Rosetta silent file (secondary structure, phi, psi, omega in degrees, C-alpha in Angstrom):
SEQUENCE: NITFGYNFDIPAWKNYVKSLRVYFDLQNAFIITKYHGIDPEVYESLPNVGGVKGGPGEYPMARTFSIGLRVNL
SCORE:     score description
SCORE:     0.000 S_00000001
   1 L     0.000  141.197  178.372   -0.004    0.001   -0.002 S_00000001
   2 E  -127.680  129.421  178.179    1.154    3.514   -0.840 S_00000001
   3 E  -130.012  130.557  173.353   -0.398    6.635    0.703 S_00000001
   4 E  -118.341  133.283  179.578    0.402   10.242   -0.066 S_00000001
   5 E  -146.102  160.902  178.569   -1.197   12.957    2.005 S_00000001
   6 E  -141.489  131.639  175.897   -0.919   16.624    2.806 S_00000001
   7 E   -97.434  123.944  179.582   -2.110   18.541    5.865 S_00000001
   8 E   -90.956  140.132  174.092   -3.213   22.088    5.142 S_00000001
   9 L  -124.669   97.037 -176.634   -2.679   24.873    7.658 S_00000001
  10 L  -110.282  102.923 -176.210   -4.799   27.829    6.567 S_00000001
  11 H   -56.814  -33.188 -178.828   -4.720   30.591    9.217 S_00000001
  12 H   -67.344  -21.618 -178.395   -7.797   32.332    7.774 S_00000001
  13 H   -98.705    2.053 -174.202   -9.888   29.189    8.415 S_00000001
  14 L   -55.510  -31.133  179.908   -8.736   28.552   12.023 S_00000001
  15 L   -72.417  -21.096 -175.212  -12.091   29.716   13.462 S_00000001
  16 L  -112.697  -36.874 -174.752  -13.978   27.150   11.356 S_00000001
  17 L  -123.476  121.002  178.072  -11.608   24.283   10.518 S_00000001
  18 L   -76.454  -42.763  178.360   -9.198   22.721   13.052 S_00000001
  19 E  -151.579  150.827 -179.966   -7.458   20.496   10.499 S_00000001
  20 E  -139.872  124.090 -179.175   -7.724   19.638    6.826 S_00000001
  21 E  -130.890  133.988  174.363   -6.033   16.669    5.161 S_00000001
  22 E  -116.188  134.816 -177.916   -6.151   15.510    1.533 S_00000001
  23 E  -143.158  159.348  176.463   -4.794   12.070    0.675 S_00000001
  24 E  -129.988  131.331 -177.997   -4.387    9.538   -2.127 S_00000001
  25 E  -127.401  137.570  178.444   -4.099    5.816   -1.392 S_00000001
  26 E  -128.229  121.612  177.412   -3.075    2.967   -3.716 S_00000001
  27 E  -108.097  142.060 -178.330   -3.477   -0.682   -2.689 S_00000001
  28 L    57.914   52.210 -177.362   -1.776   -3.548   -4.576 S_00000001
  29 L   -62.674  -44.011  179.768    0.357   -1.135   -6.593 S_00000001
  30 L  -159.558  162.897  179.321    2.640   -3.825   -7.965 S_00000001
  31 L  -125.851  130.125  179.316    3.773   -7.387   -7.367 S_00000001
  32 L  -110.327   97.980  179.333    7.424   -8.445   -7.426 S_00000001
  33 L  -165.227  158.661  172.851    7.574  -12.182   -8.105 S_00000001
  34 L  -105.971    4.057 -179.729    8.306  -14.769  -10.789 S_00000001
  35 L   -71.224  130.391 -176.525    5.542  -17.048   -9.478 S_00000001
  36 L  -114.488    8.611 -179.974    2.944  -17.794  -12.192 S_00000001
  37 L   -83.888 -166.845  178.188    0.429  -19.937  -10.289 S_00000001
  38 L   -64.724  136.453  178.207   -2.836  -18.981   -8.596 S_00000001
  39 L   -62.310  114.589 -176.684   -2.434  -15.972   -6.317 S_00000001
  40 H   -64.291  -27.203  179.033   -2.369  -17.551   -2.833 S_00000001
  41 H   -67.710  -38.437  177.179   -3.806  -14.407   -1.242 S_00000001
  42 H   -74.172  -44.232 -177.402   -6.945  -14.654   -3.387 S_00000001
  43 H   -60.475  -43.937 -177.277   -7.106  -18.460   -3.138 S_00000001
  44 H   -73.739  -24.140 -175.854   -6.882  -18.507    0.667 S_00000001
  45 H   -82.047   -9.343 -179.232   -9.427  -15.726    1.161 S_00000001
  46 L   -91.590  122.756 -176.289  -12.270  -17.640   -0.504 S_00000001
  47 L   -74.311  120.160  171.339  -14.234  -19.763    1.981 S_00000001
  48 L    53.075   33.431 -178.119  -14.563  -23.478    1.097 S_00000001
  49 L  -109.680  -32.100  179.604  -14.431  -22.935   -2.654 S_00000001
  50 L    79.932   13.278  179.703  -11.051  -24.287   -3.667 S_00000001
  51 L   159.818 -169.358 -178.372  -10.515  -21.564   -6.232 S_00000001
  52 E   -85.101  124.495  179.712  -12.126  -18.592   -7.809 S_00000001
  53 L    52.442   42.556  173.611  -15.902  -18.954   -8.268 S_00000001
  54 L    91.960   -8.200  179.770  -15.803  -22.672   -7.561 S_00000001
  55 E  -144.452  163.324 -178.764  -12.863  -23.636   -9.700 S_00000001
  56 L   -71.371  151.776  177.676   -9.158  -22.993   -9.966 S_00000001
  57 L   175.941  157.883  177.639   -7.969  -20.066  -11.987 S_00000001
  58 L   -86.660  117.806 -176.921   -5.600  -17.153  -12.008 S_00000001
  59 L  -134.538  106.287 -174.062   -7.424  -14.179  -10.607 S_00000001
  60 L   -72.028  153.863  174.587   -5.276  -11.147   -9.737 S_00000001
  61 L   -66.242  143.386 -179.459   -5.839   -8.974   -6.678 S_00000001
  62 L   -73.519  139.937  172.986   -7.664   -5.785   -7.541 S_00000001
  63 L   -89.010  126.744 -174.031   -5.692   -2.559   -7.649 S_00000001
  64 E  -119.443  129.369  176.348   -7.587    0.032   -5.616 S_00000001
  65 E  -110.277  136.332  176.103   -7.290    3.808   -5.774 S_00000001
  66 E  -135.185  139.499  174.260   -8.770    6.049   -3.078 S_00000001
  67 E  -122.662  133.960 -176.459   -8.870    9.805   -2.753 S_00000001
  68 E  -138.836  162.556  177.113   -9.932   11.314    0.527 S_00000001
  69 E  -138.970  123.169  178.572  -10.532   14.487    2.432 S_00000001
  70 E  -116.385  123.126 -178.202  -10.550   14.600    6.231 S_00000001
  71 E  -124.859  125.896  172.626  -11.871   17.751    7.899 S_00000001
  72 E  -105.984  121.956 -178.340  -12.043   18.353   11.658 S_00000001
  73 L   -97.642    0.000    0.000  -14.360   21.179   12.576 S_00000001
């Protein structure tokens, strides 16, 4: 996981906003391996199925992007 964030300090907003943070998060950015079989992280996370959707198969982990804004008033 990779997260980049920035905390803003805006003196003009101090009466209204205590803190303001903007961030970007990336999960499963890249995989460093020469392994070509079924992803064990996906395979193990499926309950009693023995593979993806009932059968074996190569199913990569999803890459997830998130953008956020946290404001404390």
